[in-house]
C-alpha positions as CSV (number, residue, x, y, z in Angstrom):
1,M,121.9,262.9,-180.1
2,S,123.6,259.7,-181.3
3,I,127.3,259.6,-182.5
4,S,126.5,259.2,-186.1
5,A,123.9,261.9,-186.0
6,F,126.2,264.4,-184.3
7,R,129.0,263.0,-186.9
8,A,126.8,264.0,-189.6
9,L,126.2,267.6,-188.4
10,L,130.1,268.3,-187.6
11,L,130.7,267.0,-191.0
12,A,128.2,269.5,-192.7
13,V,129.2,272.2,-190.6
14,L,132.9,271.3,-191.3
15,F,132.2,271.1,-195.1
16,V,130.4,274.4,-195.1
17,S,132.7,276.2,-193.3
18,I,136.1,275.0,-194.9
19,P,135.4,277.2,-198.1
20,L,135.4,280.0,-196.0
21,L,138.3,279.0,-194.2
22,V,140.6,278.6,-197.5
23,A,139.0,281.7,-198.7
24,S,140.1,283.9,-195.1
25,F,143.8,282.3,-195.7
26,G,143.9,283.7,-199.0
27,H,147.1,283.7,-201.0
28,A,148.9,284.2,-198.0
29,A,149.0,280.7,-196.9
30,E,148.8,277.4,-198.1
31,F,146.0,275.5,-196.8
32,K,146.6,271.8,-196.4
33,M,143.9,268.8,-195.3
34,G,144.8,265.4,-194.4
35,V,142.9,262.2,-193.4
36,V,143.4,259.6,-191.0
37,D,142.0,256.3,-190.4
38,P,142.0,255.9,-186.6
39,Q,140.8,252.1,-187.2
40,S,143.7,251.2,-189.3
41,V,146.1,253.2,-186.8
42,L,144.9,251.1,-183.7
43,E,145.0,247.5,-185.8
44,K,148.2,248.1,-187.8
45,S,150.4,250.0,-185.0
46,K,152.5,247.5,-182.7
47,A,151.0,249.2,-179.7
48,G,147.4,248.8,-181.3
49,K,148.1,245.1,-182.0
50,R,149.0,244.5,-178.4
51,A,146.0,245.8,-176.7
52,L,143.8,244.3,-179.3
53,E,145.6,240.7,-178.8
54,G,145.0,241.5,-174.9
55,L,141.6,242.0,-175.1
56,K,141.0,238.9,-177.6
57,E,143.1,236.6,-175.2
58,Y,140.4,238.1,-172.2
59,V,137.5,237.0,-174.3
60,S,139.0,233.8,-175.2
61,T,139.7,233.3,-171.2
62,R,135.8,234.1,-170.4
63,Q,134.3,232.3,-173.2
64,K,135.8,229.3,-172.4
65,L,134.7,229.5,-168.6
66,L,131.2,230.4,-170.3
67,A,131.2,227.1,-172.6
68,K,132.5,225.0,-169.8
69,D,129.5,226.3,-167.4
70,E,127.2,225.7,-170.3
71,E,128.3,222.1,-170.7
72,E,127.8,221.7,-166.9
73,L,124.2,222.7,-167.6
74,R,123.8,220.5,-170.6
75,N,125.0,217.7,-168.7
76,T,122.9,218.4,-165.5
77,E,119.9,218.8,-167.7
78,K,120.7,215.5,-169.3
79,Q,120.8,214.0,-165.9
80,L,117.3,215.3,-164.8
81,K,115.7,213.9,-167.6
82,E,117.0,210.5,-166.9
83,Q,116.2,210.8,-163.3
84,A,112.8,212.2,-163.5
85,P,110.7,209.2,-163.8
86,K,112.1,207.6,-160.4
87,W,111.2,210.8,-158.6
88,T,107.9,212.2,-156.7
89,D,106.2,215.1,-157.9
90,T,107.9,217.1,-154.9
91,E,111.3,215.9,-155.7
92,K,111.0,216.7,-159.5
93,K,109.6,220.5,-158.8
94,E,112.6,221.0,-156.5
95,K,115.3,219.7,-158.8
96,E,113.6,221.5,-161.8
97,G,113.6,224.9,-160.0
98,Q,117.4,224.3,-158.5
99,F,118.1,223.8,-162.3
100,R,116.2,226.8,-163.2
101,G,118.3,228.8,-160.7
102,K,121.6,227.6,-162.5
103,V,120.3,228.5,-165.6
104,Q,119.9,232.1,-164.3
105,D,123.0,232.0,-162.7
106,F,124.6,231.3,-166.0
107,Q,122.4,234.0,-168.0
108,K,123.3,236.4,-165.5
109,R,127.1,235.9,-165.8
110,A,126.9,236.1,-169.8
111,Q,125.0,239.4,-169.5
112,E,127.9,240.5,-167.4
113,F,130.5,239.3,-169.3
114,N,128.9,240.8,-172.3
115,A,128.9,244.4,-170.2
116,E,132.4,244.0,-168.9
117,L,133.4,243.3,-172.6
118,Q,131.7,246.3,-173.9
119,K,133.4,248.5,-171.2
120,K,136.8,247.3,-171.8
121,Q,136.3,247.9,-175.7
122,K,135.2,251.5,-174.7
123,E,138.1,252.0,-172.6
124,L,140.7,251.0,-174.7
125,V,139.1,252.7,-177.8
126,D,139.1,255.9,-175.5
127,E,142.7,255.2,-174.2
128,Y,144.0,254.8,-177.9
129,M,141.6,257.9,-179.7
130,K,143.6,260.3,-177.3
131,K,147.0,258.7,-178.1
132,I,146.1,258.4,-181.9
133,S,145.1,262.3,-181.5
134,T,148.6,263.2,-180.2
135,A,150.3,261.5,-183.2
136,T,148.1,263.0,-185.5
137,Q,148.7,266.3,-184.1
138,T,152.4,265.6,-184.3
139,V,152.6,264.7,-187.7
140,A,150.1,267.2,-188.9
141,E,152.2,270.0,-187.4
142,K,155.3,268.7,-188.7
143,G,153.9,268.7,-192.4
144,G,151.7,271.9,-192.1
145,V,148.7,270.4,-192.4
146,A,145.8,273.0,-191.1
147,L,143.1,270.3,-190.6
148,V,142.6,266.6,-190.3
149,V,139.5,264.8,-190.5
150,D,138.4,261.3,-189.6
151,K,138.6,259.1,-192.5
152,G,136.5,256.4,-191.2
153,S,136.5,252.8,-192.8
154,E,134.5,250.1,-193.3
155,Q,133.9,249.0,-189.8
156,T,133.2,252.4,-188.6
157,V,130.9,255.3,-190.0
158,K,132.4,256.2,-193.3
159,I,133.4,259.7,-192.8
160,V,135.0,260.8,-196.3
161,I,134.0,259.6,-199.6
162,Y,137.0,260.5,-201.4
163,N,140.2,261.6,-200.7
164,K,143.7,261.4,-203.0
165,D,146.5,259.4,-201.5
166,T,148.7,261.9,-201.3
167,I,146.6,263.9,-198.0
168,D,146.1,260.4,-196.3
169,L,148.4,260.7,-193.1
170,T,147.6,257.1,-191.6
171,E,150.9,255.3,-192.4
172,Q,152.7,258.3,-191.3
173,V,150.3,258.6,-187.9
174,I,150.8,254.6,-187.4
175,K,154.8,255.5,-187.3
176,E,154.5,258.1,-185.1
177,F,152.2,256.0,-182.9
178,D,154.5,253.3,-182.9
179,R,157.9,256.1,-182.0
180,V,155.5,257.4,-178.7
181,N,154.0,254.1,-177.8
182,K,156.5,251.5,-177.5
C-alpha cells in the first residue's frame, strides 16, 4: 500500500471516528484539535534550516564533482573525434571501447549519487519527524489538545482542506522544536 493510499485510509478512519470520539467525551470535557505542518517546522526552525543547509551543501559538492567528470568526458570525446581519422580501425575500436567504459562509470557514479542522496534525505526526514512529533506532543499536552493532524502542504500531500488559524499549532511547534534542538 502506498503512503498516500495509507494516509487517505487513515484520514477516512480518523474523520469517521472523530464525531464518535467527541460524542464519547460528552459535556464532561472539551475536545480540542490542532493541525501542524511538519514541512514548515523543518524549513523554518533553526535546527531544520541547519540540516537542510548541510544537505544542500552536500548536494552542491557532489554535483560539482559530477560536473567536472562530465566536462572531462566531453573533452575526451572531442579529442577522440579529432584524432579518429589518424587511427587504424583496431585503434579506433579500442579507444571507443575505453570511452564507453568511462561513460558507463560516470553514469554509475551519477546513479550512486542519486541513491545516496535519496537515502540521506529519507534519514533526515525520519530523524526530524521524530523530533517534530515530540515537540508537537509537548505543545499539544500543554495546550490540552487531544488530537493533532498533519496539515500537509503544497510540497507534500495536502491532508487538511480547511482549518481555523486558532487551531494551527505550527508556529508553537517551531518554537518548542527550536527550544529543544539547539
